[in-house]
C-alpha positions as CSV (number, residue, x, y, z in Angstrom):
1,M,11.3,5.9,-12.8
2,K,10.2,4.1,-16.0
3,K,13.7,4.5,-17.6
4,I,15.4,3.2,-14.5
5,I,13.3,0.0,-14.4
6,S,13.9,-0.6,-18.1
7,I,17.7,-0.1,-17.8
8,F,17.8,-2.6,-14.9
9,L,15.8,-5.2,-16.8
10,L,18.0,-4.8,-19.9
11,I,21.2,-5.1,-17.8
12,G,19.8,-8.3,-16.2
13,S,19.0,-9.8,-19.6
14,F,22.5,-9.0,-20.9
15,F,24.1,-10.5,-17.8
16,I,22.1,-13.8,-18.1
17,G,22.9,-14.0,-21.8
18,T,26.6,-13.5,-21.1
19,Q,26.6,-16.2,-18.4
20,T,24.9,-18.6,-20.8
21,L,27.2,-18.0,-23.8
22,L,30.4,-18.2,-21.8
23,P,30.2,-21.9,-21.0
24,Q,29.3,-22.6,-24.6
25,K,32.5,-20.8,-25.8
26,Q,34.7,-22.6,-23.3
27,I,33.3,-26.0,-24.4
28,A,33.8,-25.1,-28.1
29,D,37.4,-24.1,-27.5
30,S,38.2,-27.2,-25.6
31,I,36.7,-29.5,-28.2
32,V,38.4,-27.7,-31.1
33,N,41.8,-27.9,-29.4
34,T,41.4,-31.6,-28.7
35,E,40.5,-32.4,-32.2
36,L,43.3,-30.4,-33.7
37,V,45.9,-32.2,-31.5
38,K,44.7,-35.5,-32.9
39,G,45.2,-34.2,-36.4
40,D,41.6,-34.3,-37.5
41,S,40.4,-31.8,-40.0
42,V,38.9,-28.5,-39.1
43,V,35.6,-29.5,-40.6
44,S,35.4,-32.6,-38.4
45,S,36.2,-30.5,-35.4
46,T,33.5,-28.0,-36.2
47,D,30.9,-30.8,-36.6
48,N,31.9,-32.2,-33.2
49,V,31.6,-28.8,-31.7
50,I,28.1,-28.4,-32.9
51,K,27.1,-31.8,-31.8
52,S,28.6,-31.3,-28.3
53,I,26.9,-28.0,-27.8
54,G,23.6,-29.4,-28.9
55,N,23.9,-32.3,-26.5
56,K,25.0,-30.1,-23.7
57,F,22.3,-27.5,-24.0
58,D,19.3,-29.4,-25.3
59,A,16.0,-27.6,-24.5
60,P,14.2,-29.2,-21.7
61,D,11.2,-31.4,-22.5
62,V,8.1,-29.3,-22.0
63,S,6.0,-32.4,-21.2
64,N,8.2,-33.0,-18.2
65,I,7.5,-29.5,-16.9
66,I,3.9,-28.9,-17.9
67,S,1.3,-31.6,-17.9
68,F,-2.4,-31.9,-17.3
69,S,-2.0,-33.3,-13.8
70,K,0.4,-30.6,-12.8
71,I,-1.9,-27.9,-14.1
72,F,-4.8,-29.5,-12.2
73,W,-2.9,-29.6,-8.9
74,A,-1.7,-26.0,-9.4
75,L,-5.3,-24.9,-9.8
76,V,-6.2,-26.9,-6.7
77,F,-3.5,-25.2,-4.6
78,I,-4.6,-21.8,-5.9
79,V,-8.2,-22.4,-4.8
80,I,-7.1,-23.8,-1.5
81,G,-4.8,-20.8,-1.0
82,Y,-7.6,-18.4,-1.8
83,L,-9.8,-20.1,0.7
84,I,-7.1,-20.0,3.4
85,V,-6.3,-16.3,2.8
86,R,-10.0,-15.5,2.9
87,F,-10.5,-17.5,6.1
88,L,-7.5,-15.9,7.8
89,T,-8.5,-12.4,6.7
90,R,-12.1,-12.9,7.9
91,T,-10.9,-14.3,11.3
92,I,-8.6,-11.3,11.8
93,E,-11.4,-8.9,11.0
94,I,-13.8,-10.5,13.4
95,W,-11.2,-10.5,16.1
96,S,-10.3,-6.9,15.5
97,E,-13.8,-5.6,15.6
98,K,-14.1,-6.5,19.3
99,S,-12.4,-3.3,20.4
100,P,-10.9,-0.1,18.9
101,D,-7.4,-1.1,19.8
102,R,-7.7,-4.5,18.2
103,R,-9.3,-3.0,15.1
104,V,-6.3,-0.8,14.2
105,K,-3.8,-3.6,14.9
106,G,-5.8,-6.3,13.1
107,K,-6.3,-4.3,10.0
108,A,-2.5,-3.6,9.9
109,I,-1.8,-7.3,10.0
110,V,-4.1,-8.2,7.1
111,P,-2.0,-7.1,4.1
112,V,1.1,-8.8,5.6
113,V,-0.7,-12.1,6.0
114,K,-2.0,-11.9,2.4
115,I,1.5,-11.4,1.0
116,I,3.1,-14.1,3.1
117,C,0.4,-16.7,2.2
118,W,0.6,-16.0,-1.6
119,M,4.4,-16.1,-1.5
120,V,4.2,-19.6,0.1
121,I,1.6,-20.8,-2.3
122,S,3.6,-19.5,-5.3
123,Y,6.7,-21.3,-4.1
124,I,4.8,-24.6,-3.6
125,I,3.3,-24.4,-7.1
126,V,6.6,-23.5,-8.9
127,K,9.0,-25.6,-6.9
128,G,6.9,-28.4,-5.6
129,I,4.6,-29.1,-8.7
130,F,6.3,-27.8,-11.9
131,N,9.9,-27.8,-10.6
132,P,11.5,-26.4,-13.8
133,P,15.2,-26.4,-14.4
134,L,17.0,-23.4,-12.9
135,G,18.4,-22.3,-16.3
136,S,15.0,-22.4,-17.9
137,L,13.4,-20.6,-15.0
138,I,16.0,-17.8,-15.2
139,A,15.7,-17.4,-18.9
140,F,11.9,-17.4,-18.7
141,G,12.0,-14.8,-15.9
142,A,14.3,-12.6,-17.8
143,S,12.1,-12.7,-20.9
144,V,9.0,-12.1,-19.0
145,G,10.7,-9.3,-17.0
146,V,11.7,-7.5,-20.2
147,A,8.3,-7.8,-21.7
148,V,6.4,-6.8,-18.6
149,G,8.9,-4.0,-18.0
150,F,7.9,-2.3,-21.3
151,A,4.3,-3.2,-21.4
152,A,3.2,-2.6,-17.8
153,Q,5.5,0.1,-16.4
154,D,2.7,1.9,-14.6
155,I,1.7,-1.4,-12.8
156,L,5.3,-2.1,-11.8
157,K,5.5,1.5,-10.5
158,N,2.4,1.0,-8.3
159,I,3.7,-2.4,-7.1
160,F,7.1,-0.9,-6.2
161,G,5.2,1.9,-4.4
162,G,3.2,-0.7,-2.5
163,F,6.4,-2.3,-1.2
164,V,7.8,1.1,-0.2
165,I,4.5,1.9,1.7
166,I,4.6,-1.5,3.5
167,I,8.3,-1.0,4.5
168,D,8.2,2.7,5.3
169,R,4.7,2.5,6.9
170,P,3.6,6.2,6.5
171,F,0.1,4.9,7.3
172,K,-1.7,1.7,8.2
173,I,-5.1,0.2,7.7
174,G,-7.5,2.1,10.0
175,D,-5.6,5.4,9.9
176,K,-7.2,8.6,8.8
177,I,-5.1,10.2,6.1
178,E,-5.3,13.2,3.8
179,V,-3.7,12.9,0.3
180,G,-4.4,16.0,-1.9
181,S,-8.1,16.6,-1.7
182,T,-8.9,13.2,-0.4
183,Y,-9.4,12.6,3.4
184,G,-10.7,9.5,5.0
185,E,-10.0,6.1,6.6
186,V,-7.7,3.6,5.0
187,L,-9.8,0.5,4.4
188,D,-7.5,-1.7,2.4
189,M,-3.9,-1.8,1.1
190,S,-2.7,-3.9,-1.8
191,L,0.5,-3.9,-3.8
192,R,-1.2,-1.9,-6.5
193,S,-3.5,0.6,-4.7
194,T,-4.8,1.9,-1.5
195,R,-8.6,2.3,-0.8
196,V,-9.8,5.2,1.4
197,Q,-13.3,5.8,2.7
198,T,-14.3,9.5,2.8
199,A,-16.7,11.3,5.1
200,D,-19.4,10.8,2.4
201,D,-18.9,7.0,2.5
202,S,-17.3,7.2,-1.0
203,I,-14.5,4.7,-1.7
204,V,-11.5,6.4,-3.3
205,T,-8.8,4.2,-4.9
206,L,-5.4,5.8,-4.8
207,P,-2.6,4.2,-6.9
208,N,0.5,3.5,-4.8
209,G,2.8,5.0,-7.4
210,E,1.1,8.4,-7.0
211,L,1.2,8.1,-3.2
212,M,5.0,8.0,-3.3
213,N,5.1,11.4,-4.9
214,Q,2.6,13.2,-2.6
215,S,2.7,14.5,0.9
216,I,0.5,12.4,3.3
217,S,-1.1,13.7,6.4
218,N,-1.9,11.1,9.1
219,S,-4.4,12.1,11.8
220,N,-3.9,9.2,14.3
221,S,-0.8,7.2,13.2
222,G,-2.1,3.9,14.4
223,E,-3.9,5.1,17.5
224,T,-7.7,4.8,18.0
225,N,-8.1,8.5,18.9
226,C,-7.5,11.6,16.8
227,Q,-7.8,15.3,17.1
228,V,-11.0,17.0,15.9
229,V,-11.2,20.8,15.2
230,A,-14.6,22.6,15.2
231,E,-14.4,26.2,13.8
232,I,-17.0,28.9,14.6
233,Y,-16.9,32.5,13.5
234,L,-17.8,35.0,16.2
235,P,-18.1,38.8,16.4
236,I,-15.1,40.8,17.4
237,T,-16.9,42.2,20.4
238,I,-17.4,38.9,22.3
239,D,-15.7,38.1,25.7
240,T,-13.1,35.6,24.7
241,H,-12.7,34.3,28.4
242,Q,-16.3,33.5,28.7
243,V,-16.5,31.9,25.2
244,R,-13.4,29.7,25.9
245,K,-14.9,28.5,29.2
246,I,-18.2,27.6,27.6
247,A,-16.6,25.8,24.7
248,M,-14.3,23.7,26.9
249,E,-17.2,22.7,29.1
250,V,-19.2,21.6,26.0
251,A,-16.3,19.5,24.8
252,Q,-15.7,17.9,28.3
253,V,-19.2,16.6,28.6
254,S,-19.4,15.0,25.2
255,K,-19.9,11.2,25.0
256,Y,-17.2,11.0,22.3
257,V,-14.4,13.0,23.9
258,Y,-11.1,11.4,24.9
259,L,-10.1,13.2,28.1
260,A,-6.6,11.7,28.3
261,K,-5.5,14.4,25.9
262,P,-5.9,18.1,26.3
263,I,-8.7,20.3,25.0
264,A,-7.8,23.7,23.6
265,V,-9.6,26.8,22.3
266,I,-7.7,29.1,20.0
267,F,-8.8,32.5,18.6
268,V,-7.5,34.0,15.3
269,N,-8.7,37.1,13.6
270,D,-10.3,36.8,10.2
271,I,-12.3,38.6,7.6
272,K,-15.8,37.3,7.0
273,H,-18.3,39.1,4.8
274,D,-16.1,42.2,4.8
275,K,-16.1,42.3,8.6
276,L,-13.3,41.7,11.1
277,C,-14.2,38.8,13.3
278,Y,-12.8,36.0,15.5
279,K,-12.4,32.5,14.2
280,M,-12.6,30.2,17.2
281,R,-11.0,26.8,16.8
282,L,-12.1,24.2,19.4
283,K,-9.6,21.4,19.4
284,A,-10.4,18.1,21.2
285,Y,-9.7,14.4,20.8
286,V,-12.3,11.8,19.9
287,M,-12.0,8.4,21.6
288,D,-12.6,6.4,18.4
289,I,-11.8,7.7,14.9
290,R,-15.1,6.3,13.6
291,F,-16.9,9.0,15.6
292,E,-14.8,11.8,14.3
293,F,-17.4,13.6,12.2
294,A,-20.2,12.9,14.7
295,F,-18.0,14.5,17.4
296,K,-17.3,17.5,15.2
297,S,-20.9,18.0,14.5
298,E,-21.9,17.7,18.1
299,L,-19.3,20.2,19.2
300,T,-20.4,22.8,16.6
301,E,-24.1,22.4,17.4
302,N,-23.8,22.4,21.2
303,V,-21.4,25.3,21.3
304,I,-23.6,27.5,19.2
305,K,-26.6,26.5,21.2
306,E,-24.9,27.6,24.5
307,F,-23.7,30.8,22.9
308,L,-27.3,31.7,22.0
309,N,-28.6,30.8,25.4
310,C,-25.9,33.0,27.0
311,E,-26.7,35.8,24.5
312,I,-23.2,35.8,23.2
313,L,-24.6,35.3,19.8
314,S,-27.9,36.7,18.5
315,S,-29.6,37.3,15.1
316,E,-28.2,40.8,15.2
317,N,-24.5,40.2,15.8
318,S,-24.1,36.8,14.1
319,I,-21.6,36.7,11.2
């Protein structure tokens, strides 16, 4: 990836240099031919060539591009832009917190609003305030591009990954994702990194460049509900029909359950403490992803409590 970026930047610089030198060569040839026709000496023709090229391609006056007043107004627009972006972001967050559906949609809009606002502000500052000549802007961009391409390749890789994530949309703000050993809710997305809040309320910052090269598991894909799985180990001698009935009843009466989607109980055999046993997986959907871990804890506690009351589990046959 680093080599590809560097090659593209070098090709761009070569192309710009070629386009700049070509008109100079044409002007020089034209002036030389004209002077030779008139019978002037080669020395005179060469002097005229140099003077003509110097007049044609004089460096722009820096004072006309950069001045104290222009820098002042650029800073003013940056501050105004920051306040506008912050106000819009805060307004969207307040609006989105009124319901779970709005929260997911609102958080997905925030990064798009930030990017659009800063692009508009950058255009106003560059074109409206400084307004540099196109040739100088291209040359400056090429020089900076080459320098940045070699000095900040990792940052460019993360920024490119941020654009890919925004376009491909494998996840959005508010989604529950799992990347490697990290699982949690996406709090914020920028061009450089993505922040995820884990079950322990820790904030993990994931570089976008690394996200491009890893598999990402999305629990809810933009919806407010997601599946929760509670796992309980049971003796091999239990009545699976009775256990399934109790587990489903416990899930159905929970205050967190989303009944529009099915509840399922699955048994698989497993080895625990050198004993053959059942691993029961109670699968149900929580109505709001913020209650995922509370719902999982409630299912586990209430199911075990009912098993003890029905004498399905006891201190003698527990795993």
